[in-house]
C-alpha positions in Angstrom: -8.4 5.9 -16.5 -10.9 3.8 -16.0 -10.9 1.8 -12.3 -13.3 -0.8 -10.9 -15.8 0.5 -8.1 -16.5 -3.2 -5.2 -19.3 -1.9 -3.2 -19.7 -3.6 -0.1 -23.0 -3.8 2.8 -20.8 -4.7 5.3 -17.1 -4.6 6.0 -17.2 -7.7 7.1 -18.4 -8.6 3.7 -15.3 -6.7 1.5 -12.6 -7.9 4.5 -13.7 -11.8 3.1 -13.9 -10.5 -1.1 -10.7 -8.5 -1.3 -9.0 -11.1 0.6 -10.8 -13.8 -1.5 -9.1 -11.9 -4.7 -5.6 -11.2 -3.1 -4.2 -15.1 -2.2 -6.2 -15.8 -5.8 -3.9 -13.5 -7.4 -1.1 -14.1 -4.8 -1.8 -18.6 -5.3 -1.5 -17.8 -9.0 2.0 -15.6 -9.2 3.5 -18.7 -6.8 2.0 -21.2 -9.8 4.1 -19.4 -12.7 7.0 -18.0 -10.8 7.5 -19.7 -8.0 6.3 -16.8 -5.4 5.0 -13.6 -5.1 4.6 -10.0 -3.4 1.6 -8.6 -1.6 2.8 -4.1 -0.6 -0.1 -2.8 1.8 -0.7 -0.1 3.7 -1.0 1.2 7.7 -3.8 3.2 9.2 -6.8 1.9 10.9 -8.8 0.0 7.5 -6.7 -2.4 7.4 -7.0 -4.4 10.4 -9.7 -6.5 8.9 -8.8 -7.6 6.0 -5.2 -8.1 7.5 -7.0 -10.4 10.0 -9.6 -11.6 7.4 -6.2 -13.2 4.9 -3.8 -13.7 7.7 -5.6 -17.4 7.3 -5.9 -17.7 3.9 -4.8 -20.9 3.0 -2.3 -20.0 0.7 2.1 -21.5 0.3 2.4 -17.7 2.9 6.2 -19.4 2.8 7.0 -18.6 -1.1 5.5 -14.7 -0.6 7.1 -11.5 0.8 4.7 -8.8 2.5 6.4 -5.3 2.6 4.7 -1.4 3.3 3.5 1.0 1.1 5.1 3.4 3.8 6.2 3.8 7.2 6.6 6.0 9.5 10.3 7.0 10.4 9.8 4.6 13.9 11.2 2.1 15.1 9.1 -1.2 14.6 7.6 -1.0 18.1 6.6 2.3 18.5 2.9 2.5 18.9 2.3 4.4 15.3 4.4 1.9 13.1 3.2 0.3 10.1 5.2 -2.0 11.1 4.0 -3.1 14.5 0.6 -3.2 12.4 2.0 -5.6 10.2 3.5 -7.6 11.9 0.2 -8.2 14.8 -3.0 -7.9 12.8 -1.4 -10.2 8.9 1.9 -11.8 9.6 0.2 -14.2 12.4 -1.2 -18.0 11.9 -0.9 -19.4 8.1 0.6 -16.0 7.4 3.0 -16.1 9.7 5.2 -17.8 7.2 5.6 -15.0 4.9 8.7 -13.5 4.7 8.5 -9.7 5.9 10.8 -6.4 4.1 10.5 -3.5 6.3 11.2 0.1 4.7 12.2 1.4 8.5 15.4 0.1 9.3 17.7 1.9 12.7 20.1 4.7 10.7 21.2 8.1 11.3 18.6 8.9 8.6 15.4 8.5 7.0 17.6 9.2 3.4 20.4 6.6 4.9 16.8 3.4 5.8 14.6 5.2 2.4 18.4 4.0 0.8 18.8 0.9 2.3 15.1 -0.6 1.6 15.0 0.6 -2.8 17.8 -1.6 -2.4 15.9 -4.1 -0.8 12.9 -3.8 -2.7 14.8 -3.3 -6.0 15.3 -8.0 -5.2 11.6 -7.9 -5.6 10.1 -9.6 -8.8 8.6 -6.6 -10.3 6.2 -5.4 -10.9 4.2 -5.9 -6.8 1.8 -8.8 -7.3 -0.6 -7.2 -5.1 -0.4 -3.3 -3.5 -3.2 -2.0 -1.1 -3.6 1.3 -0.9 -5.3 3.5 1.0 -6.6 7.1 1.2 -6.7 9.9 3.7 -9.5 12.2 4.5 -6.2 14.8 2.3 -7.0 12.5 -0.5 -2.7 10.6 0.4 -2.5 7.7 -0.9 1.0 5.7 0.3 3.2 9.0 1.7 2.0 11.1 -1.3 0.8 13.9 1.2 -0.5 17.8 -0.2 2.4 19.7 0.4 4.7 16.9 0.4 8.8 18.4 0.1 9.0 15.4 -2.5 5.5 14.9 -3.7 6.7 16.0 -7.6 9.9 13.2 -7.3 7.6 10.8 -5.8 4.3 11.0 -8.6 6.6 11.1 -11.2 5.7 8.1 -12.9 8.9 7.4 -15.0 11.8 7.7 -12.5 13.0 4.7 -10.8 11.7 2.3 -8.1 12.2 2.8 -4.9 11.9 4.1 -1.7 11.9 7.7 -1.3 11.1 9.8 2.2 8.9 12.4 2.5 8.2 14.7 5.2 4.6 17.4 5.1 2.2 19.0 7.2 0.0 17.1 7.0 2.8 13.4 7.6 3.3 13.7 11.0 6.6 12.4 10.9 8.8 12.0 8.8 7.9 8.8 6.3 8.9 6.3 3.8 7.2 5.6 0.5 7.4 3.8 -2.0 7.2 6.1 -5.5 4.5 6.4 -7.6 6.8 4.5 -9.7 6.9 1.7 -8.1 3.6 0.8 -7.4 1.7 1.7 -10.6 2.4 -1.4 -13.0 1.1 -3.9 -9.3 -0.9 -7.4 -11.5 -3.4 -5.9 -8.7 -3.5 -2.7 -7.5 -6.8 -2.2 -5.0 -7.7 1.1 -2.9 -9.0 0.3 -0.3 -11.6 2.6 1.7 -14.7 3.0 4.6 -17.2 5.4 5.7 -19.2 7.5 3.7 -16.4 10.7 4.6 -13.7 8.6 2.6 -16.5 7.8 -0.2 -17.0 11.9 -0.3 -13.3 11.7 -0.3 -12.6 10.2 -3.0 -15.7 11.4 -5.0 -13.8 14.4 -5.2 -11.3 13.3 -6.0 -12.8 12.0 -9.6 -14.2 14.4 -10.6 -10.8 16.9 -10.0 -7.6 16.2 -11.8 -4.6 18.7 -9.8 -2.6 16.2 -8.5 -0.9 18.8 -6.2 -3.9 19.0 -4.3 -5.1 15.5 -3.9 -2.3 12.6 -4.8 -4.3 10.5 -5.3 -5.8 11.3 -8.4 -2.0 10.0 -9.9 -2.7 6.0 -9.1 -7.1 6.6 -10.3 -6.1 8.2 -13.5 -2.1 7.4 -14.9 -1.5 3.7 -13.1 0.0 1.2 -15.5 -3.1 -1.0 -13.9 -6.0 0.2 -13.4 -7.7 0.5 -9.7 -9.8 -2.1 -8.3 -11.1 0.3 -5.3 -13.1 -1.4 -2.5 -15.5 0.1 -0.2 -18.4 -0.2 2.3 -19.7 1.6 4.4 
């Protein structure tokens, strides 16, 4: 699977360029279909991007935002991706967007996954934009090496859904969109920063074992060629 590499001299330049790219794709979706969808990841990497994107002039009231993955923790928990998106992205102009969380205050992660699956089924498919990150262990979304449902999550022929994932490197139980829900996004981005992440990416690109580095599934088997955005 070919991919496109975009390298920038600074993280600020990356955030500006990627925010512009995302905005243009969302705008085109709104123009053609009346609405747009955006799936984003958590972690520290996208903070500047979120802040930059939040001020873009866009019909945000026509945009639905969801998460690529989430920890099974409440929306005010310090490690919640919902909290990150609410405070960093859903502000300024983007405050008008509709947000669909993966977490639900139910007894189990499996129940939350079923509820979230039903909600993402109401989205137009595929997603217009999906922004993925990547961990130093080669995980993306909550596709962790050694994850208890990793093979099922990476099955491209399986239904689009939200799944649970537990893994030694994950900390809390996770909720994650399946690979089948992500791989056909109109714009599919892997956003990474720093020399260490670049080295991880290079390792991922040099091998084929998805169990070792699950990001390889995105790099090699996505229906949409991924765009990689990197800055030192």
